[in-house]
FILODO-997282 format. One record per residue: z, y, x of N, C-alpha, C, CB in turn; residue in one letter. Coordinates in steps of 0.1 Angstrom, whole numbers. Each point is the difference from the previous one (the first is absolute). Glycine has a CB too. Example, Ala and Ser with C-alpha at 12.3 -4.5 7.8 and 13.67 -1.06 7.14 Angstrom:
// residues 2
(atom (78,-57,132),(0,12,-9),(0,12,9),(12,-12,-19),'A')
(atom (-19,23,15),(0,11,9),(8,11,-8),(-22,-6,12),'S')
// end
This chain:
// residues 119
(atom (-65,290,46),(-11,4,-9),(2,15,-1),(-2,-22,-13),'X')
(atom (-9,30,14),(0,14,-1),(5,6,-13),(-18,0,17),'X')
(atom (24,11,-17),(3,7,-12),(-10,11,-3),(25,-5,3),'X')
(atom (-29,6,-15),(-11,10,-3),(-8,-5,-12),(-1,8,24),'X')
(atom (-9,0,-28),(-8,-4,-11),(-7,-14,2),(-4,24,-5),'X')
(atom (3,-31,-6),(-6,-14,0),(-11,-1,-11),(22,-10,9),'X')
(atom (-33,4,-5),(-11,-2,-10),(-1,-16,-1),(-12,23,5),'X')
(atom (14,-28,-17),(-3,-15,-2),(-10,-1,-10),(24,-6,6),'X')
(atom (-33,-4,-4),(-11,-2,-9),(-5,-14,0),(-7,24,3),'X')
(atom (6,-30,-14),(-6,-13,-2),(-12,1,-10),(22,-13,5),'X')
(atom (-33,9,-1),(-12,1,-10),(-10,-12,3),(4,25,-1),'X')
(atom (-12,-27,-9),(-10,-10,1),(-13,7,4),(10,-15,-17),'X')
(atom (-17,9,26),(-12,5,5),(-11,-9,-4),(11,10,20),'X')
(atom (-21,-5,-28),(-11,-8,-5),(-10,-3,12),(2,11,-23),'X')
(atom (-11,-21,20),(-10,-4,10),(-8,12,4),(-1,-23,-10),'X')
(atom (0,25,24),(-7,10,6),(4,14,-3),(-19,-16,0),'X')
(atom (31,18,-5),(5,13,-4),(6,7,12),(4,-8,-23),'X')
(atom (-3,22,21),(6,8,10),(11,9,-7),(-21,0,15),'X')
(atom (33,0,-10),(10,9,-6),(6,9,11),(5,-18,-17),'X')
(atom (0,29,12),(7,10,9),(14,3,-6),(-23,10,8),'X')
(atom (33,-19,-6),(12,1,-7),(8,13,1),(1,-24,3),'X')
(atom (-1,30,9),(7,13,1),(-6,11,-8),(7,-7,23),'X')
(atom (-20,7,-22),(-8,11,-8),(0,-4,-15),(-14,5,20),'X')
(atom (12,-17,-23),(-1,-4,-15),(14,2,-7),(-18,-17,6),'X')
(atom (29,15,1),(13,2,-6),(6,14,3),(3,-25,2),'X')
(atom (-10,34,4),(4,13,3),(14,1,5),(-15,7,-18),'X')
(atom (18,-15,29),(13,0,6),(3,14,6),(-2,-25,5),'X')
(atom (13,31,-9),(3,14,4),(1,1,15),(12,3,-21),'X')
(atom (-8,-13,29),(1,0,14),(-12,-4,7),(24,-4,-2),'X')
(atom (-36,3,-5),(-12,-4,6),(-4,11,11),(-8,-12,-21),'X')
(atom (11,24,18),(-1,11,11),(14,2,5),(-20,11,-11),'X')
(atom (22,-14,24),(13,0,6),(6,14,1),(-6,-20,13),'X')
(atom (18,22,-18),(6,13,1),(8,2,13),(2,0,-25),'X')
(atom (-1,-11,33),(8,0,12),(-6,-10,10),(21,8,-13),'X')
(atom (-17,-7,25),(-4,-10,10),(7,-13,-4),(-3,18,19),'X')
(atom (-5,-29,-19),(6,-12,-5),(-6,-12,8),(4,10,-22),'X')
(atom (5,-20,23),(-5,-14,4),(-3,-6,-13),(14,-2,21),'X')
(atom (-26,-3,-22),(-5,-7,-12),(1,-15,2),(-16,20,-6),'X')
(atom (25,-26,-2),(1,-15,0),(-9,-5,-10),(24,1,8),'X')
(atom (-32,-11,-4),(-11,-4,-9),(-1,-16,0),(-13,22,5),'X')
(atom (13,-28,-17),(-2,-14,-2),(-9,-3,-11),(23,-4,9),'X')
(atom (-33,-4,-7),(-10,-4,-10),(-3,-15,1),(-10,24,1),'X')
(atom (11,-30,-13),(-3,-15,0),(-8,-3,-13),(21,-5,13),'X')
(atom (-28,-6,-12),(-8,-5,-12),(3,-15,-2),(-18,18,5),'X')
(atom (15,-22,-17),(2,-15,-3),(-13,-8,3),(17,7,-17),'X')
(atom (-27,-1,23),(-12,-7,4),(-6,7,12),(-4,-8,-24),'X')
(atom (-5,1,30),(-7,6,12),(-12,9,-6),(6,-20,15),'X')
(atom (-12,27,-5),(-12,8,-4),(3,14,-3),(-10,-20,-8),'X')
(atom (23,25,10),(3,14,-3),(1,7,14),(13,-6,-21),'X')
(atom (-19,18,21),(0,9,12),(4,13,-4),(-18,-13,10),'X')
(atom (23,21,0),(5,13,-3),(-2,10,11),(17,-10,-15),'X')
(atom (-17,23,12),(-1,11,9),(11,9,-3),(-25,-2,3),'X')
(atom (34,6,7),(11,9,-3),(-1,12,10),(15,-19,-8),'X')
(atom (-13,31,3),(-1,11,9),(11,10,-4),(-25,-3,3),'X')
(atom (29,11,8),(10,11,-2),(-7,12,6),(20,-15,1),'X')
(atom (-23,25,-10),(-8,11,5),(-14,-4,3),(21,11,9),'X')
(atom (-26,-7,2),(-14,-3,4),(0,-13,9),(-6,24,-1),'X')
(atom (18,-30,4),(1,-11,9),(0,-13,-8),(12,14,17),'X')
(atom (-22,-23,-14),(1,-14,-6),(10,-8,7),(-25,2,-7),'X')
(atom (35,-6,0),(11,-8,6),(-3,-15,1),(16,18,-8),'X')
(atom (-23,-23,-2),(-3,-14,-1),(-13,-1,-7),(24,-7,-1),'X')
(atom (-33,-2,7),(-13,-2,-5),(-10,7,8),(9,-2,-23),'X')
(atom (-21,5,18),(-4,-3,-14),(-1,-15,-2),(-12,21,-1),'X')
(atom (15,-25,-11),(-1,-14,-5),(9,-10,8),(-23,6,-7),'X')
(atom (35,-2,9),(10,-9,6),(4,-11,-10),(9,18,15),'X')
(atom (-8,-30,-11),(3,-11,-10),(15,1,-4),(-17,-15,11),'X')
(atom (19,12,-24),(13,0,-6),(6,-15,1),(-6,19,-16),'X')
(atom (18,-20,19),(7,-13,1),(0,-6,-14),(15,7,19),'X')
(atom (-18,-20,-20),(0,-7,-13),(13,-8,-1),(-25,-1,0),'X')
(atom (27,-5,-12),(12,-8,-2),(11,6,-8),(-5,-11,21),'X')
(atom (3,23,-26),(10,7,-7),(1,-5,-15),(-5,20,14),'X')
(atom (16,-16,-20),(2,-3,-14),(1,14,-7),(13,-22,5),'X')
(atom (-21,23,-16),(0,13,-7),(14,5,-4),(-23,-6,-8),'X')
(atom (25,18,12),(13,6,-3),(12,-3,9),(-8,-1,-23),'X')
(atom (6,-7,33),(10,-4,9),(-3,8,13),(4,-23,-10),'X')
(atom (5,34,12),(-3,9,11),(7,-4,13),(-3,18,-17),'X')
(atom (-3,-16,28),(6,-3,13),(12,8,3),(-23,-6,8),'X')
(atom (33,0,-3),(12,7,4),(3,-1,15),(9,-5,-22),'X')
(atom (-17,-4,29),(1,-2,14),(-6,11,8),(0,-25,-4),'X')
(atom (7,32,12),(-5,11,8),(-12,-4,9),(23,10,-1),'X')
(atom (-23,-22,5),(-11,-5,9),(-13,0,-7),(16,-14,12),'X')
(atom (-16,14,-26),(-13,0,-7),(-6,14,-2),(9,-20,-12),'X')
(atom (-2,30,16),(-4,14,-2),(-7,5,13),(18,4,-16),'X')
(atom (-30,2,14),(-6,8,11),(6,14,-1),(-22,-13,0),'X')
(atom (22,20,11),(5,14,1),(-10,9,5),(23,-9,3),'X')
(atom (-25,21,-10),(-9,10,4),(7,13,0),(-20,-13,-9),'X')
(atom (15,23,16),(6,13,1),(-9,10,-8),(12,-5,22),'X')
(atom (-6,13,-30),(-7,10,-8),(7,13,1),(-9,-17,-16),'X')
(atom (1,28,17),(6,13,1),(0,8,-13),(-8,0,23),'X')
(atom (15,11,-24),(0,8,-12),(-14,4,-4),(23,9,6),'X')
(atom (-26,-11,-19),(-14,3,-5),(-10,-11,1),(5,23,6),'X')
(atom (-2,-33,1),(-9,-12,1),(-1,-7,-13),(6,-3,24),'X')
(atom (-18,0,-29),(-1,-8,-12),(-2,-14,4),(-11,19,-12),'X')
(atom (20,-28,5),(-1,-14,2),(-11,-5,-9),(25,-2,6),'X')
(atom (-34,-6,-1),(-11,-5,-8),(-1,-15,3),(-12,22,1),'X')
(atom (11,-30,-12),(-1,-14,1),(-11,-5,-9),(24,-2,5),'X')
(atom (-33,-6,1),(-11,-6,-8),(1,-15,2),(-15,20,2),'X')
(atom (15,-28,-13),(1,-14,0),(-12,-6,-7),(25,0,1),'X')
(atom (-32,-10,6),(-12,-6,-6),(1,-15,-1),(-13,19,9),'X')
(atom (8,-25,-19),(-1,-14,-2),(-14,-4,5),(17,-1,-20),'X')
(atom (-18,-8,29),(-14,-3,6),(-4,-15,-2),(4,18,17),'X')
(atom (5,-26,-23),(-4,-14,-1),(-5,-4,-14),(18,-5,17),'X')
(atom (-19,14,-26),(-5,-2,-13),(9,-10,-8),(-24,5,8),'X')
(atom (37,-4,-6),(10,-8,-7),(2,8,-14),(11,-9,22),'X')
(atom (-9,1,-33),(1,6,-13),(11,11,0),(-7,-22,-10),'X')
(atom (19,19,14),(10,11,1),(9,-4,11),(-1,6,-24),'X')
(atom (6,4,31),(10,-2,11),(11,10,-2),(-18,-7,16),'X')
(atom (30,2,-15),(12,9,-1),(3,5,14),(9,-13,-19),'X')
(atom (-6,26,20),(5,7,12),(13,6,-2),(-24,4,7),'X')
(atom (32,-4,4),(13,6,0),(0,11,11),(12,-21,-9),'X')
(atom (-8,33,7),(0,10,9),(14,7,0),(-25,4,-3),'X')
(atom (30,-1,15),(13,8,2),(-3,10,11),(15,-20,-8),'X')
(atom (-12,32,5),(-1,11,10),(14,7,-1),(-26,3,-2),'X')
(atom (32,-2,14),(13,7,1),(-2,11,10),(14,-20,-6),'X')
(atom (-8,32,3),(-1,11,9),(14,2,6),(-19,11,-13),'X')
(atom (19,-9,26),(12,3,7),(-1,13,7),(5,-25,4),'X')
(atom (2,36,-9),(-1,13,7),(2,-2,15),(8,12,-21),'X')
(atom (-16,-4,29),(1,-2,14),(-2,14,6),(-9,-23,0),'X')
(atom (18,26,10),(-1,13,8),(2,11,-9),(-15,-10,15),'X')
// end
């Protein structure tokens, strides 16, 4: 598992809501201060969740990529195979938008982002 800054977040998503966890929580490393491999895992406890993830001007996943369901709120993935990896450069802003599309009353989502300095 990479060493470097980590962002963990569990939150409830209301029916048809949209959240931007990195922006909403003002994560200090949202704008990368160094070249980094961005390890990214996102899960939900129900279906109907989609996301878009970008680093700088490059969309890395999405738009509206499906989120894996079957999660338990607050239980974060530790398996490296569950993480996607993206490359970001110094000054790139990480942006994540998550939407609930199935009109479910509430859905819990778990998010882990780890930065591994690179190059």
